[in-house]
C-alpha positions in Angstrom: 101.7 55.9 89.5 98.4 57.9 89.8 98.3 61.8 90.0 97.9 63.2 93.4 96.1 66.8 93.4 95.7 68.7 96.6 95.8 72.3 97.9 96.8 71.5 101.5 99.3 74.2 102.0 99.4 78.0 102.7 97.1 79.8 100.0 95.9 76.4 98.5 92.5 76.5 96.7 91.2 73.6 94.7 88.4 70.9 94.6 88.8 67.8 92.7 85.8 66.8 90.7 87.0 63.8 88.6 90.5 62.3 87.9 91.1 60.1 84.9 95.0 59.4 84.1 96.5 62.4 82.8 93.5 64.4 83.0 91.6 66.1 86.0 88.4 68.0 86.4 88.6 70.7 89.1 86.6 73.5 90.7 87.6 76.6 92.5 86.5 76.6 96.1 84.7 80.0 97.2 86.6 82.6 99.3 86.3 82.6 103.3 83.1 84.2 104.2 81.6 84.7 100.8 80.3 83.2 97.7 83.3 84.7 95.4 85.3 82.0 93.2 88.0 83.4 91.0 91.7 82.3 92.2 93.2 79.0 92.6 96.5 77.5 93.8 97.2 73.7 93.7 100.0 71.1 93.3 100.1 67.9 91.2 102.2 65.0 92.3 103.5 62.1 90.5 103.5 64.2 87.2 107.0 64.1 85.8 107.0 63.9 82.1 103.2 63.4 81.7 101.2 65.7 79.4 98.8 67.0 82.0 95.1 68.2 81.0 93.8 70.1 84.1 90.1 71.5 83.5 88.7 73.9 85.9 85.2 73.2 85.1 83.6 76.0 87.4 85.6 78.8 85.6 82.4 79.9 83.5 80.5 80.5 86.7 83.5 82.4 88.5 83.0 85.8 89.9 84.5 87.6 86.8 84.4 85.0 83.9 85.5 87.8 81.6 88.9 87.6 83.3 89.7 84.2 81.8 89.8 85.7 78.2 93.5 85.7 77.0 94.6 84.5 80.5 97.2 82.1 81.1 97.8 80.2 84.3 101.0 80.1 86.2 103.1 76.8 86.7 106.1 76.1 88.5 108.3 73.0 88.5 110.2 73.8 91.6 107.9 76.2 93.5 110.2 79.2 93.0 110.3 80.0 89.4 107.0 80.5 87.6 106.2 80.5 83.9 102.9 80.8 81.9 101.1 77.5 81.0 99.3 76.7 77.9 95.7 77.8 78.9 92.6 78.0 76.9 88.9 79.1 78.0 85.7 78.2 76.0 83.4 80.3 77.8 82.7 77.4 80.5 85.8 75.6 81.1 89.4 76.7 81.7 91.8 74.0 80.2 95.5 74.0 81.3 98.0 71.9 79.8 101.4 71.2 80.9 104.3 68.5 81.0 106.1 69.1 84.4 109.8 68.3 84.5 109.8 67.3 88.1 107.6 64.9 90.0 105.6 67.8 91.8 104.4 70.7 89.9 102.3 73.8 91.3 99.6 75.6 89.3 98.3 79.0 90.4 96.0 81.8 89.3 99.0 84.1 89.9 102.5 83.5 91.3 101.9 83.2 95.0 103.0 85.7 97.7 103.4 84.0 100.8 102.8 85.4 104.5 106.2 85.1 105.5 107.4 87.1 102.6 104.7 89.8 103.3 105.7 89.8 107.0 109.5 90.3 106.0 108.4 93.1 103.4 106.5 94.9 106.2 109.4 94.6 108.8 112.0 95.7 106.1 110.1 98.9 105.1 109.1 99.9 108.3 112.9 100.0 109.5 113.4 102.7 106.5 113.8 106.3 107.9 110.5 108.2 108.3 108.2 105.0 108.0 105.8 103.9 110.6 103.8 100.8 110.9 100.4 100.3 112.5 97.5 97.7 112.5 94.3 99.1 111.0 92.2 96.0 111.9 91.8 92.2 111.3 90.8 90.1 108.4 88.0 87.4 108.5 90.7 84.8 109.4 92.1 87.2 112.3 95.3 88.1 110.4 96.5 91.9 110.8 95.8 94.4 108.2 98.8 96.7 108.4 99.5 100.2 107.1 102.9 101.6 106.5 103.0 105.6 106.7 105.6 108.2 105.6 105.7 111.9 104.8 104.2 114.9 106.1 101.4 117.4 105.2 97.6 117.7 105.0 97.1 115.7 101.8 97.0 111.9 102.2 97.5 109.3 99.6 96.5 105.8 99.9 98.1 103.0 97.9 96.2 99.6 98.3 97.5 96.2 97.6 95.7 93.1 97.4 92.5 93.7 99.0 91.3 90.7 97.1 92.7 87.4 98.4 93.7 86.0 95.1 95.4 89.1 93.6 98.9 88.1 94.8 100.2 90.1 91.6 99.3 93.3 93.7 101.7 92.2 96.6 104.5 91.8 94.1 103.8 95.2 92.7 103.7 96.8 96.3 107.1 95.2 97.0 108.6 97.1 94.0 106.7 100.2 94.8 107.7 100.4 98.3 111.3 99.7 97.4 111.2 102.6 95.1 109.5 105.0 97.6 112.1 104.3 100.3 115.2 104.3 98.1 117.7 106.6 99.6 118.8 107.8 96.3 115.0 109.0 95.7 114.5 110.6 98.9 117.9 112.1 99.4 118.6 116.1 99.2 119.2 117.0 95.7 116.1 115.3 94.6 112.7 116.7 94.4 110.2 116.8 97.1 107.2 114.5 96.5 108.8 113.4 93.0 111.9 111.3 92.1 115.6 112.3 91.5 118.6 110.2 90.5 118.8 106.5 89.9 120.0 104.2 92.6 123.8 104.1 92.7 124.1 107.1 90.3 123.4 109.9 92.7 121.2 113.0 91.7 121.0 114.0 88.3 122.1 117.4 86.7 119.7 120.3 87.4 118.1 120.2 84.1 117.7 116.5 84.2 116.4 116.8 87.6 113.7 119.3 86.7 112.4 117.0 84.0 112.2 113.9 86.3 110.5 116.1 88.9 107.9 117.1 86.4 107.3 113.4 85.5 105.6 110.5 87.7 108.0 108.1 89.2 107.9 104.5 88.0 108.0 101.4 90.4 109.7 98.2 89.2 110.0 94.7 90.6 111.1 91.4 89.2 108.0 89.2 89.7 108.1 85.5 90.4 107.1 84.6 86.9 110.0 86.6 85.3 107.8 89.8 84.2 109.1 93.2 85.1 106.0 95.4 85.5 106.8 99.1 85.7 103.6 100.7 86.9 103.2 104.6 87.5 102.5 105.9 90.8 102.8 109.6 92.1 104.5 110.5 95.3 102.6 113.1 97.4 103.1 114.6 101.0 101.9 111.7 102.8 101.4 108.2 101.8 99.8 105.2 103.5 100.4 101.7 102.1 98.5 98.6 103.5 100.1 95.8 101.4 
């Protein structure tokens, strides 16, 4: 069975340059409304047990070619669990090697974050006490650009997530950050205003411990689709706006 490669799904992006047995030469399609090329997302069918060599021949001419240094593509054999693929960049071509366990494999710049999950995140966080949601504007494709607001005071702090279409990792980070910032254990009395208090399920810490925690920036954590657990640092202020 010959390989079938396409990007005919939500967030898909790839162009086929050449296909020969278990090897394919591919190119990244530019973003909507602009010349930028950096991210990709595609699937390969008829691939079970085959040692694939997928070459993105346009990588050297991408918008940020330095970003391919030490980079590893993401791959999933079931569309849900993502791992790092064997990836090499020679300054011109990004080569991905993988032997799928199943008949269909997905390859992506980073683990995808679909619109249904994005909308579910906005709905869930907007339902938290003290959080409001509104639309700032529309994207080139007409999709809503939403903002979540919480807190009070004159100082505004903006946390932006995924202002570039291919940066799905920012959506995964924002999911964890918003969960942390709306966690009742963090926002409850006995914590610290604009800081962090106890840990979920453990209640507020003793006064000495609480003082140390309030002096330190909180850490947000989320389990991403590829199994990594980032713990980026963010500081809570009096008013926060979050357009995921």
